[in-house]
VOKOL-794748 format. One record per atom (N, C-alpha, C): z negated, y negated, x; residue number from 1. Coordinates in nm, 3 decimals. Layout:
<site><zz>Z</zz><yy>Y</yy><xx>X</xx><nr>NUM</nr></site>
...
# end
This chain:
<site><zz>-10.570</zz><yy>3.622</yy><xx>4.083</xx><nr>1</nr></site>
<site><zz>-10.671</zz><yy>3.711</yy><xx>4.141</xx><nr>1</nr></site>
<site><zz>-10.606</zz><yy>3.857</yy><xx>4.113</xx><nr>1</nr></site>
<site><zz>-10.611</zz><yy>3.936</yy><xx>4.211</xx><nr>2</nr></site>
<site><zz>-10.568</zz><yy>4.064</yy><xx>4.198</xx><nr>2</nr></site>
<site><zz>-10.651</zz><yy>4.167</yy><xx>4.280</xx><nr>2</nr></site>
<site><zz>-10.600</zz><yy>4.286</yy><xx>4.262</xx><nr>3</nr></site>
<site><zz>-10.663</zz><yy>4.404</yy><xx>4.333</xx><nr>3</nr></site>
<site><zz>-10.556</zz><yy>4.494</yy><xx>4.364</xx><nr>3</nr></site>
<site><zz>-10.557</zz><yy>4.552</yy><xx>4.479</xx><nr>4</nr></site>
<site><zz>-10.439</zz><yy>4.649</yy><xx>4.513</xx><nr>4</nr></site>
<site><zz>-10.429</zz><yy>4.760</yy><xx>4.443</xx><nr>4</nr></site>
<site><zz>-10.530</zz><yy>4.822</yy><xx>4.370</xx><nr>5</nr></site>
<site><zz>-10.531</zz><yy>4.927</yy><xx>4.295</xx><nr>5</nr></site>
<site><zz>-10.495</zz><yy>4.902</yy><xx>4.133</xx><nr>5</nr></site>
<site><zz>-10.466</zz><yy>4.781</yy><xx>4.098</xx><nr>6</nr></site>
<site><zz>-10.439</zz><yy>4.740</yy><xx>3.963</xx><nr>6</nr></site>
<site><zz>-10.294</zz><yy>4.751</yy><xx>3.913</xx><nr>6</nr></site>
<site><zz>-10.282</zz><yy>4.863</yy><xx>3.839</xx><nr>7</nr></site>
<site><zz>-10.129</zz><yy>4.857</yy><xx>3.794</xx><nr>7</nr></site>
<site><zz>-10.079</zz><yy>4.730</yy><xx>3.715</xx><nr>7</nr></site>
<site><zz>-10.161</zz><yy>4.672</yy><xx>3.639</xx><nr>8</nr></site>
<site><zz>-10.113</zz><yy>4.540</yy><xx>3.562</xx><nr>8</nr></site>
<site><zz>-10.080</zz><yy>4.434</yy><xx>3.653</xx><nr>8</nr></site>
<site><zz>-10.154</zz><yy>4.425</yy><xx>3.764</xx><nr>9</nr></site>
<site><zz>-10.126</zz><yy>4.335</yy><xx>3.880</xx><nr>9</nr></site>
<site><zz>-9.977</zz><yy>4.351</yy><xx>3.929</xx><nr>9</nr></site>
<site><zz>-9.946</zz><yy>4.483</yy><xx>3.955</xx><nr>10</nr></site>
<site><zz>-9.823</zz><yy>4.512</yy><xx>3.994</xx><nr>10</nr></site>
<site><zz>-9.702</zz><yy>4.447</yy><xx>3.907</xx><nr>10</nr></site>
<site><zz>-9.732</zz><yy>4.454</yy><xx>3.776</xx><nr>11</nr></site>
<site><zz>-9.636</zz><yy>4.411</yy><xx>3.692</xx><nr>11</nr></site>
<site><zz>-9.604</zz><yy>4.257</yy><xx>3.691</xx><nr>11</nr></site>
<site><zz>-9.711</zz><yy>4.170</yy><xx>3.747</xx><nr>12</nr></site>
<site><zz>-9.695</zz><yy>4.030</yy><xx>3.744</xx><nr>12</nr></site>
<site><zz>-9.647</zz><yy>3.979</yy><xx>3.872</xx><nr>12</nr></site>
<site><zz>-9.632</zz><yy>4.067</yy><xx>3.986</xx><nr>13</nr></site>
<site><zz>-9.597</zz><yy>4.017</yy><xx>4.110</xx><nr>13</nr></site>
<site><zz>-9.456</zz><yy>3.966</yy><xx>4.101</xx><nr>13</nr></site>
<site><zz>-9.355</zz><yy>4.024</yy><xx>4.034</xx><nr>14</nr></site>
<site><zz>-9.214</zz><yy>3.964</yy><xx>4.018</xx><nr>14</nr></site>
<site><zz>-9.236</zz><yy>3.809</yy><xx>3.968</xx><nr>14</nr></site>
<site><zz>-9.311</zz><yy>3.787</yy><xx>3.865</xx><nr>15</nr></site>
<site><zz>-9.317</zz><yy>3.658</yy><xx>3.802</xx><nr>15</nr></site>
<site><zz>-9.389</zz><yy>3.550</yy><xx>3.899</xx><nr>15</nr></site>
<site><zz>-9.489</zz><yy>3.618</yy><xx>3.984</xx><nr>16</nr></site>
<site><zz>-9.562</zz><yy>3.539</yy><xx>4.087</xx><nr>16</nr></site>
<site><zz>-9.466</zz><yy>3.501</yy><xx>4.198</xx><nr>16</nr></site>
<site><zz>-9.378</zz><yy>3.596</yy><xx>4.231</xx><nr>17</nr></site>
<site><zz>-9.268</zz><yy>3.542</yy><xx>4.342</xx><nr>17</nr></site>
<site><zz>-9.194</zz><yy>3.451</yy><xx>4.294</xx><nr>17</nr></site>
<site><zz>-9.136</zz><yy>3.456</yy><xx>4.152</xx><nr>18</nr></site>
<site><zz>-9.048</zz><yy>3.359</yy><xx>4.106</xx><nr>18</nr></site>
<site><zz>-9.111</zz><yy>3.214</yy><xx>4.107</xx><nr>18</nr></site>
<site><zz>-9.229</zz><yy>3.215</yy><xx>4.077</xx><nr>19</nr></site>
<site><zz>-9.316</zz><yy>3.095</yy><xx>4.072</xx><nr>19</nr></site>
<site><zz>-9.332</zz><yy>3.040</yy><xx>4.213</xx><nr>19</nr></site>
<site><zz>-9.361</zz><yy>3.118</yy><xx>4.309</xx><nr>20</nr></site>
<site><zz>-9.375</zz><yy>3.070</yy><xx>4.447</xx><nr>20</nr></site>
<site><zz>-9.228</zz><yy>2.988</yy><xx>4.499</xx><nr>20</nr></site>
<site><zz>-9.129</zz><yy>3.005</yy><xx>4.429</xx><nr>21</nr></site>
<site><zz>-9.015</zz><yy>2.942</yy><xx>4.480</xx><nr>21</nr></site>
<site><zz>-9.006</zz><yy>2.786</yy><xx>4.440</xx><nr>21</nr></site>
<site><zz>-9.099</zz><yy>2.759</yy><xx>4.328</xx><nr>22</nr></site>
<site><zz>-9.097</zz><yy>2.626</yy><xx>4.281</xx><nr>22</nr></site>
<site><zz>-9.238</zz><yy>2.562</yy><xx>4.289</xx><nr>22</nr></site>
<site><zz>-9.347</zz><yy>2.637</yy><xx>4.289</xx><nr>23</nr></site>
<site><zz>-9.482</zz><yy>2.584</yy><xx>4.292</xx><nr>23</nr></site>
<site><zz>-9.560</zz><yy>2.642</yy><xx>4.406</xx><nr>23</nr></site>
<site><zz>-9.659</zz><yy>2.579</yy><xx>4.454</xx><nr>24</nr></site>
<site><zz>-9.752</zz><yy>2.646</yy><xx>4.533</xx><nr>24</nr></site>
<site><zz>-9.832</zz><yy>2.754</yy><xx>4.472</xx><nr>24</nr></site>
<site><zz>-9.838</zz><yy>2.870</yy><xx>4.519</xx><nr>25</nr></site>
<site><zz>-9.905</zz><yy>2.990</yy><xx>4.483</xx><nr>25</nr></site>
<site><zz>-10.000</zz><yy>3.034</yy><xx>4.588</xx><nr>25</nr></site>
<site><zz>-10.111</zz><yy>3.088</yy><xx>4.551</xx><nr>26</nr></site>
<site><zz>-10.228</zz><yy>3.138</yy><xx>4.641</xx><nr>26</nr></site>
<site><zz>-10.286</zz><yy>3.253</yy><xx>4.574</xx><nr>26</nr></site>
<site><zz>-10.272</zz><yy>3.372</yy><xx>4.639</xx><nr>27</nr></site>
<site><zz>-10.326</zz><yy>3.484</yy><xx>4.579</xx><nr>27</nr></site>
<site><zz>-10.478</zz><yy>3.503</yy><xx>4.635</xx><nr>27</nr></site>
<site><zz>-10.562</zz><yy>3.541</yy><xx>4.544</xx><nr>28</nr></site>
<site><zz>-10.697</zz><yy>3.586</yy><xx>4.576</xx><nr>28</nr></site>
<site><zz>-10.723</zz><yy>3.725</yy><xx>4.544</xx><nr>28</nr></site>
<site><zz>-10.748</zz><yy>3.813</yy><xx>4.650</xx><nr>29</nr></site>
<site><zz>-10.762</zz><yy>3.955</yy><xx>4.637</xx><nr>29</nr></site>
<site><zz>-10.899</zz><yy>3.987</yy><xx>4.651</xx><nr>29</nr></site>
<site><zz>-10.935</zz><yy>4.117</yy><xx>4.583</xx><nr>30</nr></site>
<site><zz>-11.068</zz><yy>4.169</yy><xx>4.588</xx><nr>30</nr></site>
<site><zz>-11.048</zz><yy>4.323</yy><xx>4.621</xx><nr>30</nr></site>
<site><zz>-11.137</zz><yy>4.380</yy><xx>4.702</xx><nr>31</nr></site>
<site><zz>-11.130</zz><yy>4.532</yy><xx>4.725</xx><nr>31</nr></site>
<site><zz>-11.013</zz><yy>4.572</yy><xx>4.808</xx><nr>31</nr></site>
<site><zz>-11.031</zz><yy>4.679</yy><xx>4.875</xx><nr>32</nr></site>
<site><zz>-10.914</zz><yy>4.730</yy><xx>4.951</xx><nr>32</nr></site>
<site><zz>-10.841</zz><yy>4.643</yy><xx>5.026</xx><nr>32</nr></site>
<site><zz>-10.912</zz><yy>4.570</yy><xx>5.125</xx><nr>33</nr></site>
<site><zz>-10.851</zz><yy>4.464</yy><xx>5.218</xx><nr>33</nr></site>
<site><zz>-10.726</zz><yy>4.538</yy><xx>5.290</xx><nr>33</nr></site>
<site><zz>-10.733</zz><yy>4.652</yy><xx>5.360</xx><nr>34</nr></site>
<site><zz>-10.626</zz><yy>4.703</yy><xx>5.416</xx><nr>34</nr></site>
<site><zz>-10.495</zz><yy>4.741</yy><xx>5.335</xx><nr>34</nr></site>
<site><zz>-10.551</zz><yy>4.782</yy><xx>5.207</xx><nr>35</nr></site>
<site><zz>-10.433</zz><yy>4.818</yy><xx>5.111</xx><nr>35</nr></site>
<site><zz>-10.354</zz><yy>4.691</yy><xx>5.057</xx><nr>35</nr></site>
<site><zz>-10.432</zz><yy>4.570</yy><xx>5.038</xx><nr>36</nr></site>
<site><zz>-10.379</zz><yy>4.446</yy><xx>4.996</xx><nr>36</nr></site>
<site><zz>-10.286</zz><yy>4.390</yy><xx>5.112</xx><nr>36</nr></site>
<site><zz>-10.333</zz><yy>4.406</yy><xx>5.235</xx><nr>37</nr></site>
<site><zz>-10.256</zz><yy>4.344</yy><xx>5.346</xx><nr>37</nr></site>
<site><zz>-10.124</zz><yy>4.434</yy><xx>5.349</xx><nr>37</nr></site>
<site><zz>-10.140</zz><yy>4.562</yy><xx>5.330</xx><nr>38</nr></site>
<site><zz>-10.001</zz><yy>4.645</yy><xx>5.333</xx><nr>38</nr></site>
<site><zz>-9.915</zz><yy>4.608</yy><xx>5.214</xx><nr>38</nr></site>
<site><zz>-9.970</zz><yy>4.577</yy><xx>5.085</xx><nr>39</nr></site>
<site><zz>-9.892</zz><yy>4.560</yy><xx>4.987</xx><nr>39</nr></site>
<site><zz>-9.833</zz><yy>4.416</yy><xx>4.994</xx><nr>39</nr></site>
<site><zz>-9.904</zz><yy>4.321</yy><xx>5.053</xx><nr>40</nr></site>
<site><zz>-9.839</zz><yy>4.187</yy><xx>5.069</xx><nr>40</nr></site>
<site><zz>-9.726</zz><yy>4.185</yy><xx>5.171</xx><nr>40</nr></site>
<site><zz>-9.736</zz><yy>4.266</yy><xx>5.270</xx><nr>41</nr></site>
<site><zz>-9.645</zz><yy>4.278</yy><xx>5.368</xx><nr>41</nr></site>
<site><zz>-9.507</zz><yy>4.353</yy><xx>5.307</xx><nr>41</nr></site>
<site><zz>-9.549</zz><yy>4.463</yy><xx>5.236</xx><nr>42</nr></site>
<site><zz>-9.427</zz><yy>4.524</yy><xx>5.157</xx><nr>42</nr></site>
<site><zz>-9.350</zz><yy>4.443</yy><xx>5.069</xx><nr>42</nr></site>
<site><zz>-9.436</zz><yy>4.346</yy><xx>5.009</xx><nr>43</nr></site>
<site><zz>-9.349</zz><yy>4.267</yy><xx>4.900</xx><nr>43</nr></site>
<site><zz>-9.306</zz><yy>4.129</yy><xx>4.958</xx><nr>43</nr></site>
<site><zz>-9.333</zz><yy>4.125</yy><xx>5.100</xx><nr>44</nr></site>
<site><zz>-9.284</zz><yy>4.004</yy><xx>5.169</xx><nr>44</nr></site>
<site><zz>-9.323</zz><yy>3.869</yy><xx>5.115</xx><nr>44</nr></site>
<site><zz>-9.457</zz><yy>3.866</yy><xx>5.078</xx><nr>45</nr></site>
<site><zz>-9.513</zz><yy>3.748</yy><xx>5.036</xx><nr>45</nr></site>
<site><zz>-9.508</zz><yy>3.641</yy><xx>5.131</xx><nr>45</nr></site>
<site><zz>-9.466</zz><yy>3.511</yy><xx>5.094</xx><nr>46</nr></site>
<site><zz>-9.459</zz><yy>3.412</yy><xx>5.186</xx><nr>46</nr></site>
<site><zz>-9.568</zz><yy>3.296</yy><xx>5.155</xx><nr>46</nr></site>
<site><zz>-9.643</zz><yy>3.342</yy><xx>5.055</xx><nr>47</nr></site>
<site><zz>-9.772</zz><yy>3.248</yy><xx>5.022</xx><nr>47</nr></site>
<site><zz>-9.893</zz><yy>3.310</yy><xx>5.066</xx><nr>47</nr></site>
<site><zz>-10.002</zz><yy>3.230</yy><xx>5.077</xx><nr>48</nr></site>
<site><zz>-10.123</zz><yy>3.267</yy><xx>5.131</xx><nr>48</nr></site>
<site><zz>-10.207</zz><yy>3.378</yy><xx>5.055</xx><nr>48</nr></site>
<site><zz>-10.280</zz><yy>3.472</yy><xx>5.114</xx><nr>49</nr></site>
<site><zz>-10.355</zz><yy>3.567</yy><xx>5.037</xx><nr>49</nr></site>
<site><zz>-10.485</zz><yy>3.556</yy><xx>5.103</xx><nr>49</nr></site>
<site><zz>-10.572</zz><yy>3.518</yy><xx>5.008</xx><nr>50</nr></site>
<site><zz>-10.720</zz><yy>3.509</yy><xx>5.047</xx><nr>50</nr></site>
<site><zz>-10.797</zz><yy>3.631</yy><xx>5.003</xx><nr>50</nr></site>
<site><zz>-10.902</zz><yy>3.680</yy><xx>5.076</xx><nr>51</nr></site>
<site><zz>-10.988</zz><yy>3.795</yy><xx>5.044</xx><nr>51</nr></site>
<site><zz>-11.113</zz><yy>3.743</yy><xx>4.995</xx><nr>51</nr></site>
<site><zz>-11.146</zz><yy>3.754</yy><xx>4.864</xx><nr>52</nr></site>
<site><zz>-11.279</zz><yy>3.728</yy><xx>4.824</xx><nr>52</nr></site>
<site><zz>-11.370</zz><yy>3.854</yy><xx>4.832</xx><nr>52</nr></site>
<site><zz>-11.398</zz><yy>3.881</yy><xx>4.969</xx><nr>53</nr></site>
<site><zz>-11.481</zz><yy>4.013</yy><xx>4.980</xx><nr>53</nr></site>
<site><zz>-11.619</zz><yy>4.001</yy><xx>4.948</xx><nr>53</nr></site>
<site><zz>-11.684</zz><yy>3.885</yy><xx>4.915</xx><nr>54</nr></site>
<site><zz>-11.801</zz><yy>3.878</yy><xx>4.862</xx><nr>54</nr></site>
<site><zz>-11.810</zz><yy>3.847</yy><xx>4.714</xx><nr>54</nr></site>
<site><zz>-11.691</zz><yy>3.833</yy><xx>4.650</xx><nr>55</nr></site>
<site><zz>-11.675</zz><yy>3.805</yy><xx>4.509</xx><nr>55</nr></site>
<site><zz>-11.741</zz><yy>3.676</yy><xx>4.472</xx><nr>55</nr></site>
<site><zz>-11.771</zz><yy>3.583</yy><xx>4.579</xx><nr>56</nr></site>
<site><zz>-11.844</zz><yy>3.452</yy><xx>4.531</xx><nr>56</nr></site>
<site><zz>-11.742</zz><yy>3.355</yy><xx>4.461</xx><nr>56</nr></site>
<site><zz>-11.600</zz><yy>3.353</yy><xx>4.500</xx><nr>57</nr></site>
<site><zz>-11.516</zz><yy>3.277</yy><xx>4.435</xx><nr>57</nr></site>
<site><zz>-11.490</zz><yy>3.334</yy><xx>4.295</xx><nr>57</nr></site>
<site><zz>-11.468</zz><yy>3.461</yy><xx>4.283</xx><nr>58</nr></site>
<site><zz>-11.435</zz><yy>3.518</yy><xx>4.157</xx><nr>58</nr></site>
<site><zz>-11.556</zz><yy>3.489</yy><xx>4.053</xx><nr>58</nr></site>
<site><zz>-11.677</zz><yy>3.524</yy><xx>4.106</xx><nr>59</nr></site>
<site><zz>-11.801</zz><yy>3.476</yy><xx>4.029</xx><nr>59</nr></site>
<site><zz>-11.817</zz><yy>3.332</yy><xx>3.989</xx><nr>59</nr></site>
<site><zz>-11.783</zz><yy>3.237</yy><xx>4.074</xx><nr>60</nr></site>
<site><zz>-11.792</zz><yy>3.103</yy><xx>4.052</xx><nr>60</nr></site>
<site><zz>-11.680</zz><yy>3.042</yy><xx>3.944</xx><nr>60</nr></site>
<site><zz>-11.570</zz><yy>3.121</yy><xx>3.939</xx><nr>61</nr></site>
<site><zz>-11.465</zz><yy>3.091</yy><xx>3.850</xx><nr>61</nr></site>
<site><zz>-11.466</zz><yy>3.184</yy><xx>3.723</xx><nr>61</nr></site>
<site><zz>-11.565</zz><yy>3.279</yy><xx>3.704</xx><nr>62</nr></site>
<site><zz>-11.568</zz><yy>3.357</yy><xx>3.601</xx><nr>62</nr></site>
<site><zz>-11.458</zz><yy>3.459</yy><xx>3.584</xx><nr>62</nr></site>
<site><zz>-11.407</zz><yy>3.509</yy><xx>3.692</xx><nr>63</nr></site>
<site><zz>-11.308</zz><yy>3.594</yy><xx>3.685</xx><nr>63</nr></site>
<site><zz>-11.369</zz><yy>3.738</yy><xx>3.669</xx><nr>63</nr></site>
<site><zz>-11.322</zz><yy>3.803</yy><xx>3.566</xx><nr>64</nr></site>
<site><zz>-11.396</zz><yy>3.940</yy><xx>3.509</xx><nr>64</nr></site>
<site><zz>-11.304</zz><yy>4.064</yy><xx>3.545</xx><nr>64</nr></site>
<site><zz>-11.162</zz><yy>4.017</yy><xx>3.536</xx><nr>65</nr></site>
<site><zz>-11.081</zz><yy>4.131</yy><xx>3.534</xx><nr>65</nr></site>
<site><zz>-10.953</zz><yy>4.094</yy><xx>3.607</xx><nr>65</nr></site>
<site><zz>-10.868</zz><yy>4.193</yy><xx>3.629</xx><nr>66</nr></site>
<site><zz>-10.742</zz><yy>4.155</yy><xx>3.694</xx><nr>66</nr></site>
<site><zz>-10.619</zz><yy>4.201</yy><xx>3.620</xx><nr>66</nr></site>
<site><zz>-10.509</zz><yy>4.149</yy><xx>3.638</xx><nr>67</nr></site>
<site><zz>-10.493</zz><yy>4.027</yy><xx>3.696</xx><nr>67</nr></site>
<site><zz>-10.548</zz><yy>3.905</yy><xx>3.627</xx><nr>67</nr></site>
<site><zz>-10.598</zz><yy>3.800</yy><xx>3.695</xx><nr>68</nr></site>
<site><zz>-10.627</zz><yy>3.671</yy><xx>3.648</xx><nr>68</nr></site>
<site><zz>-10.553</zz><yy>3.561</yy><xx>3.715</xx><nr>68</nr></site>
<site><zz>-10.495</zz><yy>3.460</yy><xx>3.632</xx><nr>69</nr></site>
<site><zz>-10.416</zz><yy>3.354</yy><xx>3.683</xx><nr>69</nr></site>
<site><zz>-10.507</zz><yy>3.229</yy><xx>3.649</xx><nr>69</nr></site>
<site><zz>-10.508</zz><yy>3.124</yy><xx>3.734</xx><nr>70</nr></site>
<site><zz>-10.571</zz><yy>3.006</yy><xx>3.710</xx><nr>70</nr></site>
<site><zz>-10.465</zz><yy>2.901</yy><xx>3.756</xx><nr>70</nr></site>
<site><zz>-10.417</zz><yy>2.823</yy><xx>3.670</xx><nr>71</nr></site>
<site><zz>-10.330</zz><yy>2.719</yy><xx>3.690</xx><nr>71</nr></site>
<site><zz>-10.388</zz><yy>2.583</yy><xx>3.718</xx><nr>71</nr></site>
<site><zz>-10.382</zz><yy>2.538</yy><xx>3.841</xx><nr>72</nr></site>
<site><zz>-10.450</zz><yy>2.408</yy><xx>3.881</xx><nr>72</nr></site>
<site><zz>-10.339</zz><yy>2.294</yy><xx>3.893</xx><nr>72</nr></site>
<site><zz>-10.347</zz><yy>2.186</yy><xx>3.830</xx><nr>73</nr></site>
<site><zz>-10.223</zz><yy>2.102</yy><xx>3.831</xx><nr>73</nr></site>
<site><zz>-10.227</zz><yy>2.005</yy><xx>3.978</xx><nr>73</nr></site>
<site><zz>-10.136</zz><yy>1.917</yy><xx>3.971</xx><nr>74</nr></site>
<site><zz>-10.135</zz><yy>1.833</yy><xx>4.108</xx><nr>74</nr></site>
<site><zz>-10.250</zz><yy>1.754</yy><xx>4.115</xx><nr>74</nr></site>
<site><zz>-10.340</zz><yy>1.732</yy><xx>4.029</xx><nr>75</nr></site>
<site><zz>-10.463</zz><yy>1.642</yy><xx>4.050</xx><nr>75</nr></site>
<site><zz>-10.575</zz><yy>1.730</yy><xx>4.071</xx><nr>75</nr></site>
<site><zz>-10.558</zz><yy>1.858</yy><xx>4.080</xx><nr>76</nr></site>
<site><zz>-10.662</zz><yy>1.949</yy><xx>4.114</xx><nr>76</nr></site>
<site><zz>-10.730</zz><yy>2.007</yy><xx>3.981</xx><nr>76</nr></site>
<site><zz>-10.704</zz><yy>1.973</yy><xx>3.870</xx><nr>77</nr></site>
<site><zz>-10.758</zz><yy>1.998</yy><xx>3.760</xx><nr>77</nr></site>
<site><zz>-10.714</zz><yy>2.144</yy><xx>3.685</xx><nr>77</nr></site>
<site><zz>-10.812</zz><yy>2.227</yy><xx>3.660</xx><nr>78</nr></site>
<site><zz>-10.782</zz><yy>2.354</yy><xx>3.611</xx><nr>78</nr></site>
<site><zz>-10.718</zz><yy>2.340</yy><xx>3.460</xx><nr>78</nr></site>
<site><zz>-10.594</zz><yy>2.373</yy><xx>3.455</xx><nr>79</nr></site>
<site><zz>-10.527</zz><yy>2.358</yy><xx>3.327</xx><nr>79</nr></site>
<site><zz>-10.540</zz><yy>2.479</yy><xx>3.227</xx><nr>79</nr></site>
<site><zz>-10.538</zz><yy>2.593</yy><xx>3.283</xx><nr>80</nr></site>
<site><zz>-10.537</zz><yy>2.714</yy><xx>3.196</xx><nr>80</nr></site>
<site><zz>-10.578</zz><yy>2.832</yy><xx>3.294</xx><nr>80</nr></site>
<site><zz>-10.649</zz><yy>2.931</yy><xx>3.219</xx><nr>81</nr></site>
<site><zz>-10.675</zz><yy>3.055</yy><xx>3.292</xx><nr>81</nr></site>
<site><zz>-10.650</zz><yy>3.161</yy><xx>3.192</xx><nr>81</nr></site>
<site><zz>-10.613</zz><yy>3.288</yy><xx>3.241</xx><nr>82</nr></site>
<site><zz>-10.593</zz><yy>3.391</yy><xx>3.163</xx><nr>82</nr></site>
<site><zz>-10.588</zz><yy>3.527</yy><xx>3.247</xx><nr>82</nr></site>
<site><zz>-10.629</zz><yy>3.634</yy><xx>3.168</xx><nr>83</nr></site>
<site><zz>-10.628</zz><yy>3.768</yy><xx>3.238</xx><nr>83</nr></site>
<site><zz>-10.552</zz><yy>3.864</yy><xx>3.157</xx><nr>83</nr></site>
<site><zz>-10.508</zz><yy>3.961</yy><xx>3.240</xx><nr>84</nr></site>
<site><zz>-10.395</zz><yy>4.067</yy><xx>3.158</xx><nr>84</nr></site>
<site><zz>-10.268</zz><yy>4.022</yy><xx>3.209</xx><nr>84</nr></site>
<site><zz>-10.174</zz><yy>4.128</yy><xx>3.225</xx><nr>85</nr></site>
<site><zz>-10.027</zz><yy>4.110</yy><xx>3.269</xx><nr>85</nr></site>
<site><zz>-9.959</zz><yy>4.020</yy><xx>3.178</xx><nr>85</nr></site>
<site><zz>-9.964</zz><yy>4.040</yy><xx>3.045</xx><nr>86</nr></site>
<site><zz>-9.885</zz><yy>3.938</yy><xx>2.956</xx><nr>86</nr></site>
<site><zz>-9.926</zz><yy>3.809</yy><xx>2.955</xx><nr>86</nr></site>
<site><zz>-10.051</zz><yy>3.787</yy><xx>2.954</xx><nr>87</nr></site>
<site><zz>-10.116</zz><yy>3.656</yy><xx>2.956</xx><nr>87</nr></site>
<site><zz>-10.086</zz><yy>3.579</yy><xx>3.081</xx><nr>87</nr></site>
<site><zz>-10.107</zz><yy>3.651</yy><xx>3.201</xx><nr>88</nr></site>
<site><zz>-10.086</zz><yy>3.589</yy><xx>3.347</xx><nr>88</nr></site>
<site><zz>-9.928</zz><yy>3.559</yy><xx>3.326</xx><nr>88</nr></site>
<site><zz>-9.848</zz><yy>3.618</yy><xx>3.294</xx><nr>89</nr></site>
<site><zz>-9.707</zz><yy>3.592</yy><xx>3.297</xx><nr>89</nr></site>
<site><zz>-9.672</zz><yy>3.471</yy><xx>3.216</xx><nr>89</nr></site>
<site><zz>-9.759</zz><yy>3.442</yy><xx>3.093</xx><nr>90</nr></site>
<site><zz>-9.730</zz><yy>3.337</yy><xx>3.016</xx><nr>90</nr></site>
<site><zz>-9.768</zz><yy>3.211</yy><xx>3.093</xx><nr>90</nr></site>
<site><zz>-9.898</zz><yy>3.216</yy><xx>3.168</xx><nr>91</nr></site>
<site><zz>-9.956</zz><yy>3.098</yy><xx>3.240</xx><nr>91</nr></site>
<site><zz>-9.856</zz><yy>3.056</yy><xx>3.337</xx><nr>91</nr></site>
<site><zz>-9.793</zz><yy>3.159</yy><xx>3.415</xx><nr>92</nr></site>
<site><zz>-9.699</zz><yy>3.136</yy><xx>3.515</xx><nr>92</nr></site>
<site><zz>-9.571</zz><yy>3.053</yy><xx>3.460</xx><nr>92</nr></site>
<site><zz>-9.524</zz><yy>3.096</yy><xx>3.372</xx><nr>93</nr></site>
<site><zz>-9.412</zz><yy>3.047</yy><xx>3.289</xx><nr>93</nr></site>
<site><zz>-9.450</zz><yy>2.893</yy><xx>3.255</xx><nr>93</nr></site>
<site><zz>-9.560</zz><yy>2.886</yy><xx>3.185</xx><nr>94</nr></site>
<site><zz>-9.609</zz><yy>2.748</yy><xx>3.150</xx><nr>94</nr></site>
<site><zz>-9.627</zz><yy>2.645</yy><xx>3.266</xx><nr>94</nr></site>
<site><zz>-9.681</zz><yy>2.698</yy><xx>3.388</xx><nr>95</nr></site>
<site><zz>-9.684</zz><yy>2.633</yy><xx>3.513</xx><nr>95</nr></site>
<site><zz>-9.552</zz><yy>2.578</yy><xx>3.544</xx><nr>95</nr></site>
<site><zz>-9.452</zz><yy>2.684</yy><xx>3.545</xx><nr>96</nr></site>
<site><zz>-9.330</zz><yy>2.658</yy><xx>3.582</xx><nr>96</nr></site>
<site><zz>-9.254</zz><yy>2.554</yy><xx>3.497</xx><nr>96</nr></site>
<site><zz>-9.268</zz><yy>2.566</yy><xx>3.375</xx><nr>97</nr></site>
<site><zz>-9.211</zz><yy>2.474</yy><xx>3.285</xx><nr>97</nr></site>
<site><zz>-9.257</zz><yy>2.315</yy><xx>3.295</xx><nr>97</nr></site>
<site><zz>-9.392</zz><yy>2.317</yy><xx>3.344</xx><nr>98</nr></site>
<site><zz>-9.436</zz><yy>2.183</yy><xx>3.346</xx><nr>98</nr></site>
<site><zz>-9.378</zz><yy>2.102</yy><xx>3.460</xx><nr>98</nr></site>
<site><zz>-9.338</zz><yy>2.190</yy><xx>3.573</xx><nr>99</nr></site>
<site><zz>-9.265</zz><yy>2.131</yy><xx>3.689</xx><nr>99</nr></site>
<site><zz>-9.123</zz><yy>2.092</yy><xx>3.661</xx><nr>99</nr></site>
<site><zz>-9.059</zz><yy>2.163</yy><xx>3.571</xx><nr>100</nr></site>
<site><zz>-8.914</zz><yy>2.136</yy><xx>3.536</xx><nr>100</nr></site>
<site><zz>-8.904</zz><yy>2.016</yy><xx>3.459</xx><nr>100</nr></site>
<site><zz>-9.016</zz><yy>1.972</yy><xx>3.393</xx><nr>101</nr></site>
<site><zz>-9.003</zz><yy>1.843</yy><xx>3.310</xx><nr>101</nr></site>
<site><zz>-8.979</zz><yy>1.722</yy><xx>3.381</xx><nr>101</nr></site>
# end
C-alpha cells in the first residue's frame, strides 16, 4: 500500500521492483490518483496498480500507514504484514527468500 506523497514509500520502490522480477507484485495506492499514475509510469512499473479510492480495502486489511506490505503466499494465506520502509523491505526480502528455497 502506498501514497504518491509518501517519502518512505519512495525508498521501498527499488526493493518492490526487484521482488516483481521473481514474485507477483500488486500495488494498492490511495490519494492523488493522477500523481500515482504519473509516478508508476515514470518508474516503468510492469505490475498492476490498484486505486483504493474509498479506502475500503485498506480498512478491511487494517492498513493505517504507508508504506505497508502484505505478503500473501501461493495458497492465498496472509503470511506477514508490516508498515514503514525498513519493515516493508524486510517483508519483501522474506517473501523472495521463500521463493528461492
